ZAVEX-897303 format. One record per residue: residue number from 1; residue in three letters; chain; x, y, z of N, C-alpha, C in turn. Coordinates in steps of 0.001 Angstrom, whole numbers, plus 500000, padded with zeros to 6 digits. Atoms other than C-alpha are relative to their C-alpha. Layout:
N
[NUM, "ALA", "A", [X, Y, Z], [X, Y, Z], [X, Y, Z]]
...
END
This chain:
265
[1, "MET", "A", [499212, 501336, 499424], [803244, 628533, 601080], [501104, 499081, 499409]]
[2, "ALA", "A", [498701, 500838, 501282], [806556, 626869, 600254], [499841, 498131, 500505]]
[3, "SER", "A", [499708, 501179, 499800], [806946, 623702, 599636], [500907, 498968, 500953]]
[4, "PRO", "A", [498842, 500668, 499599], [807975, 620852, 601885], [501628, 499434, 499686]]
[5, "PHE", "A", [498607, 501250, 500362], [810780, 619341, 600200], [501138, 501152, 499909]]
[6, "PRO", "A", [498572, 498738, 499853], [814458, 621025, 600249], [500399, 499992, 497728]]
[7, "GLY", "A", [499241, 499406, 500914], [814718, 620503, 596351], [498711, 499694, 498576]]
[8, "MET", "A", [501630, 500367, 501417], [811557, 619011, 593519], [499218, 499022, 501281]]
[9, "ASP", "A", [500409, 499913, 499372], [809026, 618015, 594841], [498419, 498675, 499051]]
[10, "PRO", "A", [500852, 500936, 500677], [807118, 614567, 593900], [498699, 499545, 499436]]
[11, "TYR", "A", [501855, 500003, 500099], [803891, 615282, 594210], [499957, 500927, 498489]]
[12, "LEU", "A", [500577, 498975, 501303], [804311, 617927, 591273], [500741, 498515, 498469]]
[13, "GLU", "A", [499439, 500706, 501356], [805413, 614778, 588978], [498295, 499490, 499712]]
[14, "GLN", "A", [500615, 500808, 500286], [801962, 613509, 589060], [499067, 500532, 498966]]
[15, "ALA", "A", [500110, 499155, 501523], [800103, 614061, 585791], [498700, 501337, 499999]]
[16, "ILE", "A", [500404, 499171, 499725], [797532, 616231, 587331], [500558, 501409, 499743]]
[17, "PHE", "A", [499166, 498537, 499597], [800152, 618836, 588275], [500555, 500003, 499156]]
[18, "TRP", "A", [498464, 499911, 500768], [802987, 617817, 585587], [499504, 501148, 498821]]
[19, "SER", "A", [499686, 499672, 501630], [801720, 619421, 582294], [499921, 501815, 500581]]
[20, "GLU", "A", [500439, 499082, 499360], [800678, 622593, 584361], [501256, 501174, 500482]]
[21, "PHE", "A", [498414, 499094, 499139], [804222, 622990, 586513], [501237, 500006, 498177]]
[22, "HIS", "A", [498943, 499804, 501229], [806399, 622146, 582842], [499917, 500852, 499304]]
[23, "SER", "A", [500327, 499090, 500608], [804446, 624762, 581300], [500742, 501819, 500227]]
[24, "ARG", "A", [499830, 499275, 499588], [805395, 627389, 583786], [500851, 500298, 500776]]
[25, "LEU", "A", [498461, 499712, 499774], [808415, 626058, 584323], [501206, 500692, 498816]]
[26, "ILE", "A", [499592, 499514, 501260], [809566, 626727, 580805], [500196, 501264, 500100]]
[27, "VAL", "A", [499958, 498166, 500001], [808615, 630550, 580977], [500460, 500385, 501110]]
[28, "ALA", "A", [499041, 499245, 498966], [810272, 630955, 584312], [501227, 500257, 499514]]
[29, "ILE", "A", [498653, 500258, 500036], [813644, 629593, 583026], [500194, 501082, 498558]]
[30, "ALA", "A", [499786, 499061, 501186], [813285, 632042, 579775], [499950, 501209, 500041]]
[31, "ASP", "A", [499739, 498787, 499512], [812591, 635100, 581546], [500535, 500051, 501002]]
[32, "ALA", "A", [498596, 500354, 499504], [815247, 634237, 584134], [500882, 500253, 499228]]
[33, "LEU", "A", [498942, 499811, 500463], [817758, 633760, 581654], [499850, 501393, 498534]]
[34, "ALA", "A", [500385, 499439, 501460], [816443, 636677, 579112], [500692, 501190, 500493]]
[35, "LEU", "A", [499385, 499020, 498652], [817938, 638936, 582584], [501165, 500307, 499183]]
[36, "SER", "A", [498429, 500356, 500255], [821444, 637880, 580990], [500084, 499913, 499786]]
[37, "LEU", "A", [499946, 500018, 501179], [821070, 637342, 578002], [500088, 501305, 498500]]
[38, "LEU", "A", [500401, 498475, 501397], [819983, 640452, 575761], [501361, 500456, 500833]]
[39, "PRO", "A", [500619, 500296, 501608], [821048, 641971, 573787], [500715, 499470, 499481]]
[40, "GLN", "A", [499779, 501317, 500905], [823390, 639191, 572291], [499438, 499577, 500076]]
[41, "TYR", "A", [500708, 500748, 499719], [821096, 636938, 573183], [498693, 500547, 500460]]
[42, "TYR", "A", [501413, 499949, 499247], [817080, 636082, 573274], [499751, 498808, 499983]]
[43, "VAL", "A", [501334, 501298, 499895], [814741, 633327, 574207], [499471, 500208, 499551]]
[44, "ALA", "A", [501312, 500333, 500681], [812449, 631642, 572132], [499369, 498976, 500511]]
[45, "VAL", "A", [501106, 501111, 499440], [809866, 629578, 573291], [499818, 499371, 499321]]
[46, "GLU", "A", [500360, 500120, 501367], [809478, 627239, 570471], [498344, 498821, 500755]]
[47, "THR", "A", [501182, 500397, 500156], [806332, 624409, 570299], [500628, 498993, 499570]]
[48, "ARG", "A", [499816, 501654, 500684], [806741, 620623, 569247], [498928, 499509, 500052]]
[49, "THR", "A", [501215, 500812, 499733], [803838, 619000, 568515], [499980, 498628, 498840]]
[50, "TYR", "A", [500250, 501463, 500227], [802608, 615497, 567476], [498846, 499075, 500617]]
[51, "ARG", "A", [501083, 500583, 499311], [800741, 612719, 567808], [500571, 498468, 500621]]
[52, "ASP", "A", [499891, 500659, 499662], [800856, 610110, 570152], [498904, 499058, 500411]]
[53, "ASP", "A", [501124, 501300, 499409], [799489, 606464, 571139], [500182, 500095, 501452]]
[54, "PRO", "A", [499753, 500360, 498358], [799078, 606172, 575198], [500464, 498168, 499950]]
[55, "ASN", "A", [499695, 501679, 499426], [799199, 602248, 574533], [499656, 499554, 498130]]
[56, "GLU", "A", [499973, 499862, 501357], [800309, 601580, 570920], [499887, 497896, 499760]]
[57, "GLU", "A", [499603, 501901, 500066], [800433, 597743, 571841], [498366, 499388, 499542]]
[58, "LEU", "A", [501540, 500370, 500097], [796412, 597665, 571719], [499176, 499593, 498659]]
[59, "LEU", "A", [499972, 499313, 501227], [796325, 598906, 567935], [500462, 498604, 499222]]
[60, "VAL", "A", [499800, 500954, 500909], [798319, 596109, 566965], [499413, 498515, 498959]]
[61, "GLY", "A", [500861, 501060, 500383], [796440, 593986, 564352], [498482, 500151, 499958]]
[62, "ILE", "A", [500709, 499522, 499957], [793661, 596462, 563980], [499622, 499649, 497923]]
[63, "PRO", "A", [500250, 499598, 500911], [792562, 596057, 560584], [499549, 501104, 499003]]
[64, "ASP", "A", [500181, 498122, 500522], [792813, 599497, 558279], [497829, 500237, 499574]]
[65, "ALA", "A", [501470, 500550, 500346], [788595, 597629, 557322], [499400, 501138, 501345]]
[66, "VAL", "A", [500743, 499736, 498990], [787524, 599012, 560986], [499795, 501317, 499879]]
[67, "VAL", "A", [500303, 498392, 500426], [787613, 602807, 559740], [499411, 500499, 498896]]
[68, "LEU", "A", [501091, 499174, 501112], [785389, 602391, 557015], [497913, 499801, 500888]]
[69, "SER", "A", [501999, 500412, 499999], [780842, 603026, 557796], [499970, 498772, 499666]]
[70, "THR", "A", [501026, 501442, 501076], [779143, 599859, 557368], [498413, 500824, 500243]]
[71, "PRO", "A", [501358, 499037, 501094], [776338, 600925, 555687], [498734, 498952, 500714]]
[72, "GLY", "A", [501562, 500402, 499005], [772376, 599633, 556554], [499966, 498939, 499778]]
[73, "LEU", "A", [499917, 501828, 500706], [771716, 595953, 556581], [498471, 500312, 498994]]
[74, "SER", "A", [500733, 499474, 501013], [769083, 595892, 553727], [498988, 498736, 500554]]
[75, "ALA", "A", [501771, 500982, 498613], [765247, 594468, 554518], [500627, 498279, 498965]]
[76, "GLN", "A", [499648, 501423, 500201], [766883, 590985, 552585], [500253, 499459, 500878]]
[77, "ALA", "A", [499071, 500450, 498883], [769453, 590895, 554870], [499387, 499407, 501511]]
[78, "LYS", "A", [500906, 500132, 498653], [767357, 591325, 557854], [499169, 499252, 500331]]
[79, "ARG", "A", [500959, 500908, 499563], [764864, 588516, 557090], [501092, 498957, 499479]]
[80, "GLU", "A", [498886, 501139, 499337], [768112, 586429, 556882], [500209, 499663, 500600]]
[81, "ILE", "A", [499201, 499740, 498313], [769170, 587064, 560129], [498500, 499697, 501140]]
[82, "ALA", "A", [501432, 500038, 498988], [765369, 586731, 561317], [499784, 498190, 499442]]
[83, "GLY", "A", [500343, 501153, 500585], [765294, 583384, 559499], [500463, 499354, 500629]]
[84, "ALA", "A", [499320, 500308, 499103], [768132, 582368, 560959], [500460, 499996, 502064]]
[85, "GLY", "A", [500165, 499543, 498079], [767345, 583165, 564776], [501248, 501088, 500091]]
[86, "VAL", "A", [499578, 499377, 499360], [769508, 585500, 565332], [500051, 500775, 500390]]
[87, "ALA", "A", [499726, 499096, 499402], [769349, 587388, 567725], [500008, 501834, 500248]]
[88, "THR", "A", [499876, 498372, 500269], [769023, 591470, 567330], [499935, 501296, 501159]]
[89, "THR", "A", [500109, 499399, 498695], [768411, 592646, 570827], [501131, 500045, 501064]]
[90, "VAL", "A", [499194, 499570, 499627], [771182, 592198, 572110], [500902, 501094, 500529]]
[91, "ARG", "A", [498965, 499247, 499915], [772945, 594960, 574202], [501441, 499959, 499992]]
[92, "PRO", "A", [498669, 500172, 500340], [776047, 596658, 573587], [501050, 500264, 501674]]
[93, "GLN", "A", [499736, 499553, 498603], [778220, 596879, 576378], [501093, 501278, 499890]]
[94, "SER", "A", [498233, 498669, 500573], [781000, 600548, 576744], [500921, 499006, 499659]]
[95, "VAL", "A", [498831, 499838, 499452], [784118, 600096, 575947], [500732, 501257, 498927]]
[96, "ILE", "A", [499810, 499053, 499906], [786852, 602593, 575514], [501253, 499632, 499243]]
[97, "LEU", "A", [499387, 499951, 500808], [789113, 603035, 572492], [501291, 499750, 500084]]
[98, "PRO", "A", [499332, 499148, 499238], [792846, 603993, 572736], [500671, 500212, 498580]]
[99, "MET", "A", [499474, 498463, 501131], [792909, 607367, 570775], [501036, 500746, 500111]]
[100, "PRO", "A", [499049, 498983, 500678], [795661, 609027, 569085], [500183, 502218, 501170]]
[101, "LEU", "A", [500676, 498467, 499050], [796355, 611955, 571937], [501234, 501012, 499358]]
[102, "GLU", "A", [499510, 498910, 500765], [797411, 615489, 570215], [501403, 500630, 500616]]
[103, "ILE", "A", [498586, 499412, 498868], [801297, 616759, 572240], [500409, 501076, 499431]]
[104, "LYS", "A", [499150, 498782, 500598], [802487, 620004, 572097], [501012, 500094, 501116]]
[105, "GLU", "A", [498743, 499983, 499357], [805809, 619930, 574147], [500417, 501611, 499984]]
[106, "ARG", "A", [499470, 499098, 500156], [807378, 623354, 574603], [501876, 500372, 500707]]
[107, "TYR", "A", [498054, 500155, 499739], [811712, 623812, 574684], [500143, 501519, 500072]]
[108, "LEU", "A", [499034, 498849, 500240], [813822, 626703, 574928], [501377, 499786, 498624]]
[109, "GLU", "A", [498263, 499930, 500968], [816242, 627843, 572178], [500537, 501494, 500260]]
[110, "ILE", "A", [499346, 498458, 500230], [818894, 631004, 572699], [500425, 500105, 498475]]
[111, "ARG", "A", [499549, 499763, 500395], [819317, 632247, 570327], [501073, 501532, 499447]]
[112, "GLU", "A", [498837, 498458, 499813], [822176, 635207, 568733], [498971, 500755, 499407]]
[113, "ALA", "A", [500208, 499196, 499855], [820868, 638190, 568509], [500262, 500337, 498248]]
[114, "GLY", "A", [499462, 499519, 501202], [820909, 639612, 564508], [500006, 498866, 499518]]
[115, "SER", "A", [499820, 501257, 500802], [821764, 635929, 563246], [498920, 499086, 499570]]
[116, "ASP", "A", [501247, 500351, 499500], [818923, 634387, 564955], [500644, 498598, 500291]]
[117, "ALA", "A", [499401, 501309, 500019], [821336, 631232, 565026], [499539, 499486, 501993]]
[118, "VAL", "A", [500710, 500630, 498581], [819979, 628553, 567598], [502020, 499741, 500747]]
[119, "ILE", "A", [498489, 500027, 499195], [823626, 628442, 570219], [499309, 499233, 501050]]
[120, "THR", "A", [500146, 501179, 499292], [821725, 626383, 572654], [498051, 499147, 500838]]
[121, "VAL", "A", [501219, 500707, 499942], [818489, 624018, 573339], [499816, 499770, 501513]]
[122, "VAL", "A", [500528, 499855, 498432], [816855, 624261, 576953], [499053, 498902, 499796]]
[123, "GLU", "A", [500724, 500779, 500560], [815055, 620926, 576823], [499134, 499099, 501527]]
[124, "VAL", "A", [500164, 500449, 498656], [812917, 620237, 580131], [498892, 498468, 499802]]
[125, "LEU", "A", [500309, 501312, 499838], [811676, 615959, 580146], [498854, 500581, 500495]]
[126, "SER", "A", [501463, 500296, 499759], [807948, 614963, 580274], [500226, 498584, 500243]]
[127, "PRO", "A", [500243, 501656, 499609], [806736, 611583, 580882], [500220, 499306, 498052]]
[128, "THR", "A", [499951, 500791, 501536], [806275, 610964, 576798], [501463, 500630, 499500]]
[129, "HIS", "A", [499056, 499785, 499995], [809505, 611838, 576599], [500960, 498489, 500660]]
[130, "LYS", "A", [499391, 501019, 499263], [810804, 609192, 578885], [499464, 498348, 499192]]
[131, "ARG", "A", [500740, 501585, 499617], [808071, 605925, 579007], [500293, 499759, 498449]]
[132, "GLN", "A", [499205, 500537, 501466], [808927, 604177, 575610], [498297, 500263, 499872]]
[133, "GLY", "A", [500799, 499838, 500548], [806812, 604932, 573363], [499967, 500761, 498474]]
[134, "GLY", "A", [499687, 499061, 501033], [806231, 607193, 569822], [500605, 501106, 500593]]
[135, "GLY", "A", [499765, 498729, 499396], [806626, 610233, 571938], [501825, 500504, 500113]]
[136, "ARG", "A", [498372, 499972, 499391], [810615, 609009, 573444], [500292, 499634, 498108]]
[137, "ARG", "A", [499386, 500308, 501119], [811412, 608124, 569779], [499653, 501589, 499409]]
[138, "ILE", "A", [499731, 498813, 499943], [810618, 611505, 568525], [500821, 500778, 500614]]
[139, "TYR", "A", [499226, 499851, 499863], [812134, 613057, 571052], [501440, 500012, 499652]]
[140, "SER", "A", [499129, 500624, 499918], [815022, 611020, 570926], [500583, 500405, 498163]]
[141, "THR", "A", [499691, 499247, 501597], [815211, 611941, 566890], [500613, 501351, 500105]]
[142, "LYS", "A", [500196, 499636, 499765], [814967, 615163, 567959], [501877, 500117, 500594]]
[143, "ARG", "A", [498711, 500444, 499335], [817995, 614802, 570308], [501350, 499952, 498974]]
[144, "GLN", "A", [499267, 500595, 500933], [820058, 612956, 567937], [500696, 501130, 499021]]
[145, "THR", "A", [499469, 499348, 501175], [820091, 615911, 565673], [500601, 501203, 500390]]
[146, "VAL", "A", [499692, 498458, 499096], [820770, 618530, 567962], [501885, 499615, 500153]]
[147, "LEU", "A", [498865, 500237, 499819], [823759, 616464, 568960], [501357, 500018, 499164]]
[148, "GLY", "A", [499486, 499955, 501137], [824673, 616123, 565849], [500682, 501141, 499430]]
[149, "SER", "A", [499953, 498089, 500489], [824908, 620288, 565051], [501047, 500344, 500946]]
[150, "ALA", "A", [498956, 498857, 499637], [826941, 623145, 566668], [499387, 500531, 500999]]
[151, "SER", "A", [500400, 499878, 499462], [824564, 623784, 568954], [500208, 499084, 501354]]
[152, "HIS", "A", [499439, 500675, 498151], [824937, 622816, 572939], [498327, 499648, 499935]]
[153, "LEU", "A", [500891, 500555, 499582], [822149, 621162, 574703], [500011, 499874, 501361]]
[154, "VAL", "A", [499209, 499785, 498622], [821539, 621591, 578207], [497601, 498900, 499934]]
[155, "GLU", "A", [501185, 501276, 500392], [818367, 618312, 578794], [499779, 499861, 502250]]
[156, "ILE", "A", [500183, 500565, 498201], [816696, 618652, 582568], [499083, 498834, 500510]]
[157, "ASP", "A", [500790, 501559, 500109], [815299, 615452, 583976], [499559, 500277, 501482]]
[158, "LEU", "A", [500467, 499611, 498422], [813095, 616436, 587086], [499304, 498342, 500091]]
[159, "LEU", "A", [500654, 500651, 499870], [811226, 613208, 587074], [500025, 498758, 500035]]
[160, "ARG", "A", [499617, 501654, 499569], [811640, 609790, 588690], [499786, 498300, 498907]]
[161, "ALA", "A", [500195, 500841, 500483], [809969, 607561, 586542], [499729, 499867, 498932]]
[162, "HIS", "A", [500097, 500557, 501396], [810543, 605835, 583285], [501455, 500052, 499734]]
[163, "ASP", "A", [497959, 499805, 500213], [814444, 605330, 582163], [500647, 500857, 499194]]
[164, "PRO", "A", [499892, 498572, 500491], [816095, 608244, 582102], [500705, 499580, 498263]]
[165, "MET", "A", [499754, 499369, 501245], [817472, 609536, 578373], [501232, 499616, 499742]]
[166, "ALA", "A", [498865, 500975, 500165], [820814, 607201, 576867], [501872, 501196, 500482]]
[167, "MET", "A", [498893, 499594, 499585], [823738, 607934, 577827], [500690, 498913, 501048]]
[168, "HIS", "A", [499102, 500948, 499974], [827098, 606329, 579075], [500960, 500533, 501540]]
[169, "PRO", "A", [499545, 499267, 498384], [828613, 606643, 582871], [501126, 500380, 499896]]
[170, "VAL", "A", [498746, 499971, 500151], [831804, 607277, 582651], [500870, 500440, 501554]]
[171, "ASP", "A", [498966, 499475, 498898], [833110, 609292, 585603], [499307, 499726, 501773]]
[172, "ILE", "A", [501417, 500288, 498760], [829949, 608415, 588154], [499659, 498531, 499768]]
[173, "GLY", "A", [500304, 501576, 499836], [828886, 604814, 589139], [498832, 499606, 499655]]
[174, "ALA", "A", [500415, 500676, 501040], [827048, 602913, 586936], [498756, 499749, 500882]]
[175, "ALA", "A", [501260, 500035, 498919], [824330, 602093, 589955], [499955, 501271, 500849]]
[176, "SER", "A", [500427, 499481, 499783], [823995, 605338, 590613], [498122, 500175, 500759]]
[177, "THR", "A", [500869, 499843, 499617], [820789, 605973, 592701], [499187, 501340, 499754]]
[178, "ALA", "A", [500225, 498969, 500373], [820087, 609094, 591726], [498902, 499886, 498840]]
[179, "ARG", "A", [500698, 499697, 501057], [817087, 610333, 589633], [499216, 501334, 500003]]
[180, "TYR", "A", [500174, 498203, 500978], [816938, 613692, 588731], [501285, 499930, 499668]]
[181, "ARG", "A", [498504, 499758, 500691], [819577, 614733, 586027], [499457, 501388, 499466]]
[182, "ILE", "A", [499864, 498729, 500829], [820719, 618052, 584665], [501029, 499722, 499326]]
[183, "LEU", "A", [499022, 500605, 500611], [822418, 617019, 581319], [500385, 501219, 499448]]
[184, "VAL", "A", [499654, 498822, 500332], [824893, 619962, 580126], [501151, 499136, 498386]]
[185, "SER", "A", [498876, 499907, 501467], [826140, 619194, 576584], [500637, 501290, 499283]]
[186, "ARG", "A", [498992, 499497, 500289], [828794, 621194, 575277], [500131, 499791, 498442]]
[187, "SER", "A", [499436, 500351, 501026], [829279, 620941, 571607], [502080, 500320, 499750]]
[188, "GLU", "A", [498601, 500298, 500327], [832897, 621127, 571618], [500854, 498995, 500414]]
[189, "HIS", "A", [499738, 501456, 498927], [833258, 618593, 574484], [499331, 498160, 499542]]
[190, "ARG", "A", [500483, 501667, 500478], [831169, 615602, 572176], [501018, 499301, 499206]]
[191, "PRO", "A", [501323, 501002, 499018], [830468, 612461, 573272], [500377, 500915, 501040]]
[192, "ARG", "A", [499973, 499942, 499047], [831330, 613967, 576050], [499118, 500954, 500984]]
[193, "ALA", "A", [500793, 499533, 499413], [828967, 615546, 578698], [499705, 500192, 500910]]
[194, "ASP", "A", [499309, 499825, 497794], [828740, 617287, 582421], [498569, 499242, 500357]]
[195, "LEU", "A", [501079, 500546, 498965], [825706, 615201, 584472], [499952, 500323, 501189]]
[196, "TYR", "A", [500012, 499570, 498272], [824441, 616977, 587492], [499025, 499018, 500764]]
[197, "GLU", "A", [500772, 501249, 500005], [822922, 613915, 589230], [499670, 500420, 501540]]
[198, "PHE", "A", [500516, 499257, 498067], [820812, 614741, 592548], [498459, 499116, 500123]]
[199, "VAL", "A", [501094, 501048, 499622], [818562, 612918, 594716], [498739, 501194, 500910]]
[200, "LEU", "A", [501049, 499195, 499463], [814891, 613881, 596619], [500390, 500739, 500900]]
[201, "ARG", "A", [500428, 498597, 498295], [816245, 615303, 600112], [501185, 501115, 499162]]
[202, "GLU", "A", [498900, 498874, 500380], [818789, 617457, 597694], [499029, 501107, 499481]]
[203, "PRO", "A", [500059, 498211, 500779], [818074, 621305, 596386], [501264, 499128, 498846]]
[204, "ILE", "A", [499170, 500265, 501524], [818543, 621473, 592539], [500685, 500265, 499951]]
[205, "PRO", "A", [498755, 498766, 500756], [821669, 622384, 591410], [500246, 500615, 499393]]
[206, "GLU", "A", [499950, 499972, 501008], [822680, 624686, 589491], [500923, 499706, 498868]]
[207, "PHE", "A", [499588, 500496, 501681], [824403, 624360, 585724], [500221, 501473, 499930]]
[208, "PRO", "A", [499810, 499046, 500968], [825858, 626742, 583618], [499128, 499548, 498660]]
[209, "LEU", "A", [500510, 500049, 501540], [824299, 627200, 580089], [501140, 500936, 498666]]
[210, "PRO", "A", [498582, 499764, 500817], [827075, 627203, 577537], [499317, 500574, 498762]]
[211, "LEU", "A", [500083, 499553, 501076], [826851, 629931, 575130], [501473, 500139, 498897]]
[212, "LYS", "A", [499948, 500363, 501557], [828146, 630823, 571651], [502017, 499658, 500249]]
[213, "GLU", "A", [497686, 500561, 499689], [832640, 630792, 572567], [499811, 499616, 501263]]
[214, "THR", "A", [499292, 501082, 499141], [834450, 628552, 574380], [499516, 500780, 500964]]
[215, "GLY", "A", [499442, 499477, 498419], [834200, 629219, 578084], [499039, 500724, 500404]]
[216, "GLU", "A", [501083, 499175, 499431], [831186, 631572, 577912], [498958, 499678, 500381]]
[217, "GLN", "A", [500891, 500479, 499432], [828406, 631108, 580073], [499249, 500896, 500941]]
[218, "VAL", "A", [500709, 499366, 499047], [825849, 632032, 582655], [498950, 499219, 500812]]
[219, "ILE", "A", [500379, 500866, 498811], [824827, 630075, 585725], [498388, 500269, 499693]]
[220, "VAL", "A", [501324, 500658, 499861], [821081, 628554, 586181], [500380, 499751, 501672]]
[221, "GLY", "A", [500637, 501047, 498979], [819412, 628157, 589382], [499123, 499817, 499887]]
[222, "LEU", "A", [501383, 500442, 499761], [816692, 626312, 589462], [499455, 499953, 500612]]
[223, "GLN", "A", [501131, 499710, 498346], [815458, 625993, 592874], [499767, 501585, 499459]]
[224, "PRO", "A", [500725, 498914, 499398], [814348, 629721, 593439], [498992, 500017, 499120]]
[225, "LEU", "A", [501434, 499836, 501355], [812281, 629101, 589601], [498761, 499374, 500777]]
[226, "VAL", "A", [500349, 500824, 500126], [810642, 626118, 590666], [499687, 500371, 501793]]
[227, "ASN", "A", [500738, 499545, 499064], [810008, 627421, 594429], [499071, 501307, 499839]]
[228, "GLY", "A", [500617, 499646, 500497], [808340, 630260, 593097], [499108, 499994, 499617]]
[229, "ILE", "A", [500737, 500610, 500626], [806227, 628319, 590671], [498708, 499661, 500898]]
[230, "TYR", "A", [500479, 500921, 498512], [805065, 626008, 593940], [498661, 501316, 500474]]
[231, "GLU", "A", [500625, 499074, 499377], [804245, 629102, 595557], [498881, 501022, 499316]]
[232, "ARG", "A", [501014, 499072, 501149], [802129, 631487, 593037], [499079, 498627, 499016]]
[233, "SER", "A", [501090, 501026, 500596], [800573, 628117, 591670], [498742, 499542, 501234]]
[234, "GLY", "A", [500476, 501131, 498880], [799414, 627105, 595022], [499889, 499130, 500923]]
[235, "TYR", "A", [499598, 501241, 499772], [800563, 623542, 595307], [499561, 500607, 501470]]
[236, "GLY", "A", [500299, 500697, 498918], [800272, 623964, 598767], [499023, 499402, 500394]]
[237, "ILE", "A", [501743, 500371, 499518], [796615, 623773, 599394], [499427, 499050, 498372]]
[238, "ARG", "A", [500292, 501192, 501606], [796507, 621782, 595892], [499622, 498540, 500254]]
[239, "VAL", "A", [499067, 501570, 500716], [798554, 618460, 596435], [499522, 499833, 502010]]
[240, "ASP", "A", [499935, 500504, 499384], [797342, 616220, 598581], [501443, 499194, 500947]]
[241, "TYR", "A", [498372, 500081, 499243], [800424, 615266, 600936], [499607, 498981, 500890]]
[242, "GLN", "A", [500769, 501870, 498935], [798068, 612523, 602911], [499622, 498955, 499011]]
[243, "ALA", "A", [499600, 501358, 501364], [798757, 610088, 599502], [501047, 499866, 500396]]
[244, "SER", "A", [499013, 500799, 500123], [801149, 608101, 598817], [501132, 500642, 498799]]
[245, "VAL", "A", [498475, 499434, 501899], [804764, 609250, 596140], [499011, 499610, 499655]]
[246, "PRO", "A", [500047, 500460, 501332], [803518, 609141, 593268], [501108, 498936, 499787]]
[247, "PRO", "A", [499723, 501439, 500548], [804974, 606024, 591390], [501072, 500919, 499587]]
[248, "PRO", "A", [499968, 501476, 499299], [807951, 604522, 591580], [500131, 500627, 501234]]
[249, "ALA", "A", [499861, 499796, 498104], [808101, 603715, 595271], [501692, 500981, 500068]]
[250, "LEU", "A", [498315, 499499, 499240], [810778, 604963, 597442], [500588, 499275, 500382]]
[251, "SER", "A", [498932, 501737, 499116], [813305, 602836, 599256], [499604, 500775, 501519]]
[252, "ALA", "A", [500372, 499741, 498513], [812771, 602911, 602739], [500169, 500584, 500644]]
[253, "GLU", "A", [499386, 498660, 499371], [815135, 605088, 603726], [499394, 500738, 499491]]
[254, "ASP", "A", [500247, 498588, 501095], [813770, 607857, 601050], [498519, 499887, 501056]]
[255, "GLN", "A", [501587, 499658, 499459], [809964, 606999, 602810], [499969, 500364, 501430]]
[256, "ALA", "A", [499503, 499759, 498569], [811431, 606995, 606097], [499844, 502123, 500197]]
[257, "TRP", "A", [499567, 498910, 500456], [812560, 610366, 605158], [498950, 501057, 499912]]
[258, "VAL", "A", [500473, 498788, 500668], [809765, 612062, 603692], [498602, 499623, 500929]]
[259, "ASN", "A", [501033, 500128, 498941], [806860, 610717, 606594], [500924, 500766, 500745]]
[260, "GLU", "A", [499985, 499668, 498644], [808756, 612755, 609122], [500039, 501164, 499217]]
[261, "LEU", "A", [499878, 498739, 500289], [809237, 616005, 606471], [498938, 500431, 500178]]
[262, "LEU", "A", [501343, 499966, 500233], [805458, 615501, 605867], [499111, 500307, 501851]]
[263, "HIS", "A", [500657, 499422, 498868], [804476, 615213, 609810], [500579, 500828, 500405]]
[264, "SER", "A", [499387, 499101, 499797], [806639, 617743, 610616], [499946, 501815, 499741]]
[265, "ARG", "A", [500236, 498551, 500220], [804977, 620140, 608528], [498170, 499996, 500230]]
END
């Protein structure tokens, strides 16, 4: 069963689907590129692991002593408490503590056969990259490292939520309403880069993946890969299209378009 959307399906941006979709997309891109790149280049699937706090504000001001075990009360202390009339039978309430999460993110490196030099880094952004917090800081540091190197960067953003990664509009309108972006940064053209913006109603555009020599590239068609993942994963029977589109809220025009699209389905 095909997705009802012509481009990116916003329902796949839900946390229950995104991690699986992200992993499948990374592998699908790697497999599709291998046919065009071998034997001069190969595609390495790399993993970045770090710990991220989902709500860092809750940890501010907590003293280090709370991580130490509390020794049991001595008999003398218990007698003193009893003598002071302090109740010891108060039932505790259940609370949830903000625990750090171990995040594993996959990305691609196009490497030159023989030298293993990293020619191009391909990133598919996740919510941890875009929302404020440790994940964004870690990814931004990695991004700056790539941008300061001789490697090209391709950054694929299929998420409408949260702020886009840092860039300055030059030939595009600063007030652009596009939520999806594909950034192609060729090392020889920096700081300028090519930005492909598209909206919910549009198919995902093809984009060039730059290689070692100036002008050397392969064209990546992302839409067929996304369509294939949707069908093989059975999202057509797993996604509840009766529910609202995940945040952020759509414009009135886009919401009317989605309603009509899903009704015709």
